[in-house]
N, C-alpha and C positions, 0 to 999 in steps of 0.2 A: 807851534804848540799843538800836540795831539791831545784831544779831549775826549774821554770816554764817558758818554751819557748812559747811566744805568737806570733801568726801570725794574724794581724788584717784583717778585712773583705775587700774584693774588692767590689766596687759598680758594678752595672749592666753595664758593658762596652763592647766594641767591642771584646776584647780578653778574657773576662770572660767566654764566650760560655755558659752562664747560661741556656739559653732556649734550646740550642742544647744538653746539658748534660742530660737533662731530658729524652731524647730518649734512652740513654744508661745507665740510672739509676746511674749516677755519681754526686758527689757534687761539684767538682772543677776540673779545667783543670790540674793543677800542684800542687805538694806539695811545701812547702817553702824550697827551696834548701839551701839558706843562713843559716837559723836557724839549719837545719839538719847538715850542715858542722860545724857550731859553736859548736853544741852539741858534735861533735867528738874532739873538741879542749879543752873541759873542763877537769878539773882534774878527774882522774879515780875514786876517792872516792865520787865525786858528783853524785847525782841521778837526771837526767833530765827527764822532762815530756813535751811533745809537745801538745799544744792545738791550732789547726788551726780553727779559728771560721768560716772559709768558709765551713768546713765540719762537725763541731761538736760544741756544746754549751759550753761556758766557765761557769763552775759551781762554786758556792761559795766554794764548797769543794776543788776544784783545787787551788783556791787562798789561802785558809786556810792551805793547805798542804805545800805551798811553803815557803822557807826561802828567796828566791831571785827570782825576776821576770825579764826576759830578753825579750824585745820587738824588733822585726826587721820589718822594713816596707819600702815600696816604696811610692813615692809621692801620688799616686792615693789612697793609704790607709789612708790618713791623718785623715779623720773624725773618722774612727774606731779606729785609734791609740790613738787619744785624749780620746775617751770613755774608752778604755781599761786601759790606764794609770791612768785616774781619778778613775776608779773602784778599781784598785789595791792599789793606794795610800789611798783611803778611808778605805781600809782594813788594813792599816798600813804597807804595804810591801815596801821594798827597790826595786826600779825599775832601770834597766839598759836598755839603748836604743842604737840601731845602725842601719845602713842601709842608703840607698840614701835619704830617707825622712829627717832623722835627720842630715845627713851630711850638708844639706843646710838650715835647719830650726830648729836647736836645741834650739835656743833662744825662740822659740814659745812654748816650752814644759818646763816651769819652774818647774813642779812637778817632773820631772825625776831626780833621784839622781846622776846617772853617765852616761855619754855618751862615747861610744866606737866607734870611727868614722874611716872611711877609711877601708882598707883591714884588716880583722880580724887576719890574720896570723901575722901581725905586731902590731896591737893596742890591741888585746885581752890579750896576755901573760903578759904585764906589769900591766894591770888592775887586772888580776887574782892574780898575786903575791902581789900587794898592798892590794887587798881585803882580802886575807887570812891573811895578816899581820896587818889588821885593820887600814890601812892608805890610802884607795882608794881616789883618787882625783875626782873632778866633771867631768873632761874632759880628754879623751885620744884620740889623733889623730895620725894616722899612718904617719910616715915619710918615704918617698920613696915608692917603689913598691915591692910587695912580690915575692919571688921565689916560683912558683906554685908546684915545686917538694916537697915542705914541706906541701902542703895542704892535709889533711887526707880525706879519703872517707867519705861521709855523713853517718849518723847513720839512715839508712832507717827503722830500727826496731821501731823507735819512731813514725812513721807515719802509719796511717791505709791506706795502699796502695790501697785497693779495692775501696776506695771512690774517687779515682782520675782517670781521663781519660788518662793521660800520665805522664811520669816521666821526670826529667830534670837532665842533667849532664853538666859539663863544661870542655872544652878542653883548652881554653885560654881567656885572658883578654887583652883589648887594641885594638886600631885600627890605621892603618897608615894614615888615612885621617883626615880631620879637618873641617867637616861641622859645620857652626857657630851656628846652633840651637841644636846641639847634645852635651850632657854632658859626653859621654863615655870617650873621651880623657882627660877631666878634672878629671874624677874619676880614670881612669886606664892607662892613658898615650898613647903615639903614637907607642911605640914599643911593638907589641903583645908578650906577654909571654905565654908559653904553658906548659901543663903537658906532660909527655911522653905517648906514645901509650900504653905501659905496664900499666901505672898508670890508664889510662882511662878504659882499659880492666878489671883491678881489680875492678873498680867501677861498671862496667856492671855486672861482676860476682857476686858482693855482692848484686846487685839489683835482679839478677836472683835467688840467694840463698834465698832472702827475698820473692820470689814467683812471681816476676813481669815478665810478658810475652808480655806486650803491647808496644805501641809506645814510643819512647824516643826522647826528644828534646834537642839538643845541644844549650845551651843558649848563646854561644859566640855572641857578637855583630857583628863580622865579622870573620867567621870561616876561610876565606882565607887570613886573615891578615898576617899570617906567612905561606906562601905557601910551603916553603921548609919542615917545620915540618909536615904540613898536608900531603903533597905528599909522603914524605919519611918515616914517622913514624906512624902517626895516621891511615891513610887510609889502609896501608898494614896490620896493626894490626886488624882493623875492618873487612877487607876482610877475613883474616884468621879465625877470630872469627865467621864470618858468614858461612864459609865453614865447620866449626866444628859443624854446626847445630843450631847455635844461631841466627836465622834470625828474626830480629824485624825491623819495619819501623822506619827510622830516619829522623828528620827534623832539620833545622838550619837556620841561617841568614848569608847572604853574600852580598858583593858589586856586582854591575852589571858586573864588568869586569871579573867575573867568565865565562861569555859567550865567552870570548876571548881564552879560554883554553880548547879545545875539550878533550884532554887527562885527564885533571883534572876532568872535568864533568863526563866522563866515569868512572873514578876511584871512584868518589863519589857515583855514581849509583851502581857500583859493591859492594861498602861497605854497601849499604842499604839505602842511602839517597834518598828520593822520593819527598821532598818538601823543598823549600828555600824561606825565606822572604828577599825581596830586597827593599831598600829605593829608589824608583823612584822619589818621591817628586813632580816633575812637568815636563811637556813637553816643558816648556818655557826656552830657552837658557839663556836669561837675568836673570831670577830668579835663575837658577842653578849657574850662575856666582856670583850673589849677595850673595848666602849662601855658596859660596866657595866649592860647591860639584863638584870638578874637575873630579872625576871618572865617572860622568854622562854626562859631556859636550862633544859636537861634536860627538855624537853617534846617531845611529838609534835605539832608545830605544825599539820600538815595535819589531824590528827584533831581538834584543838581548833577549827579553822575549821569543820569539818563539824559538830561538836557545836553550834556557834552557829547554823549554817545550819538544822540540823534543828529547833532550838528556835524558829525563826521570825525569825531575825535575819540579814539579808543582811550579809556581811562585805565592807567596803571596806578596803583596806590599803595601807600605805606600805612600800616596800622601798628599800634603799640598797646601792650598790656603791662601792668605793673605800676600804674599811677596810684597815688595815695588814696584816691577816692574809688578805686576799683573794688568791687565786691566779687564773690564767686560767680555771680550771674553774668559778669562781663564777657566770659568766654563764649557762651551761647549767643549773646547779643552780637559779638563780633562775627561769629559764623553766619548768623541770620542776615546781618548787614551785607557781608561779602556775597552771599548767595543771591539775595534779592536784588542787589545792585548790578550783578553781572560783571563785576570787576574780576577778570580772569587772572591777571597778574597781580596778586595781592601779597605784598611783603609784610609779614607780621613778625614783630620782634619784641623782646623784653625791653623795658625802659632802660636806657643807658645814659650816663652823664658824661659827655665829652669834655675834655679840658677846655676852659675858656667860656663855657656856657654859664648862664645864671643858675641852672640846675646843679651844675658841678659845685659852684660856690655855696649854694644853699645846703647841699648834702654835706659839704665839708664843715660848715658852721654847725650843722645839727649832729655831726659825728656819725653820719650814715654812709660815708664814702668808703668804698673798698677798692683801692687800686684805680687803674685806668680802664677806659672802655676799649673793647677789641676793635671797634669799627666794623664788625660783621653783624648785621642787623638780625640775622636768624640763627646765631650759633647757640642760643639758649642760655646766654650768660648776661649778668647785669653787674655793674660795679657800684650798686647802692643797696642798702638794706631796705627792703620794701615793707610797707605796712601790711600788705597781704602776706599770709603765711607762705614761706618759700615752697613747701611741698605742694600746697594748693596751687600756687602760681605755676610750678613746673608741670603738674598734671594738667592744669587748664590750658597751658600753652601747647603742650603735646597734643591735647585734644583738638585744638583749633587746627594745627598744621596737618595732623593726620586726616582730619575730616575734609578740609578745603582742597587738599591735593590728592585725596583718594580718587580713583578714576571716575566713579559715579558722580559725585558732586562737582568735580572739575569739568567733566564733559557737559553736565547740565548747565554749568555757568557759561560755557562757551555758547550754548544755545540761547541762553538769556541775553547774552551780549549781542549775538548776531541778529537777533530779532530787533534790537533797538538801533544798532549801528547804522548811521546814515539814513534812518527812516525819515528824517526831516529834510534831507537834501534832495533837491530835484535832480533827476537824470544822473544818479550816481554812476560813475564810469565802471565798465566791466573790467575787473582785475584779471589779467592774464598771468598764468604761471610762466615765469622766466625759466631759462635753462637750469640755473642753479636750484630754483624752487622745484622743478620737475625731478631733478636728481634727489633732492631732499624728500619729496613726496614718495618716490620709489623706495628710498631707504626707510622712511617711516612706515610704509606698508609692510615691509619685512619685519622691522624691529618692533613696531607697535601693533601691527595687524596680524602677525604670525607668531613671533617669539613671545611677546608679552602675555602675561596671564589676564590682562585686561583687554585682550584683543576684541572681545565682543562689543565693548563700549566704543572702540575705535570704528568698527565697521558700521555700527548703528549711527554714529555721528556723521560718518562719511556719507551714508545714504540720505540722512536727514538734510545735510548741507547741500548736496547736489540736487535734492528734490525741492527744497524750500528757498535756498539762498545760493544758487550756483555762482553768482558774481563774486561771492565772498569766499570761494574755495581757497584761493592762495592765503588769505588771512587765517582761515581755519587750519590749514596745514601748519602754518607757523605756530599757532597756539597749541596744536597737538604736540609738537616737538618741544615747545617750552614746558608743557606739563611733564614730559619725560624727565627733563632736567630738574624741575622743582621737586618731583618725587624722589629723585636720586639724592638731592641735597637734604631733604627731610629725613630720609632713612639714615644718612650718614651723621646728621646732627642730633636727631631725636632718639637717642638710645634709651632703653627702658630705665636706666638708672639716672637719667638726667635730672639735675636739680639746678636752680638758678645760682650759679657760683660767681665768685668774683672774676672779673675779666682777666686780671693778672696783677 
């Protein structure tokens, strides 16, 4: 059985890093972890082939080779998924689909023959059994939540690793919190389930055996959701792995209350983590209460961010405007927070209500729902009728994005961050530019230091960094290049006529 695993294209989004990847000659940020894991669950006598259209072209020969096509997609990949499904069906192929996109919108894909929804550890085996017996049903949906100790290591050999900037692994699923706009708990539950430290190290070892030596992103929606397992199992295993000579930069996502635990922060840094994405959302207390983001309430969030930075964790963060309690003053408050905190990578989006969230249901009951969310956090769309006047919301949103990613404020934010980063860590190691970073630095000097109209900002920051924080030059180079990507995305999304429209 020849099985074609298809990953649809991501549009040019905040997290695609499309324009930044050109500096390091990569095609995509991450490989499709879900499809590579599914591949490891297929019968041993099946022959899988991965085509990630973000890094390579889907050829007619690939489709002709396949006996079965399996498509996995996120919401933001919706348009490409429709195109790929239509193309495979036109070739007469049987199509199976799964992933977050289809979990909420499978009725919008009538061409798909079989849907395998929910956690694949539970929903895939009955489909495979029925398919081989010739009696597969149109829909399989997981009942309950999977035991992650049964999850196999991804089949990295199916991916062309050299085309990616980073790799992804997963420690756990689920989150103990219940933010009303987030569908994590709807998909994975409130009780975080985790793999063992030994299991994760096995996956890292298989990645290394496949030739990977670059950064690794732990895709958990909240890596500290199960602190006991993190503290007592995963982090000690990672620290031992690192001491054995396998030092690679690690990134992840966590809730802001990580800042309350100095020992855990130090342990994460010792394990190799140097960056963490945090959902800040808003500095407005009433809006935090509105969305039930309890973990962010009654805190000095700027101080928390700086605590994480000083511990050695760069903070990337998400922000939202369009809450019912937002007033026209929220736009400047968001700008001030982002600038004062030194959060260089600040993803600001309009409030969207994904299918399966409590916000989606509330908007439906109140008659304020307008279609489905796009899954693109910074495309300037919303699928709800906001309390704030749409024109005011659109203008305010444009104002935030144009300000925080303008060269002056952006480079100033890098300075603010570099002053804080690792300032509380003794004997911070000198970071050396690796060969790929040297090439990226050279390309940035030409593209940002010569061609760009903001070249004066570039050279000033280069001089300041080499004078004040020479150990942090590799990180500064990365952030300069990120800024180029963010400005490109802002220009493409924030056209003068932008208004907060329905997602679709």
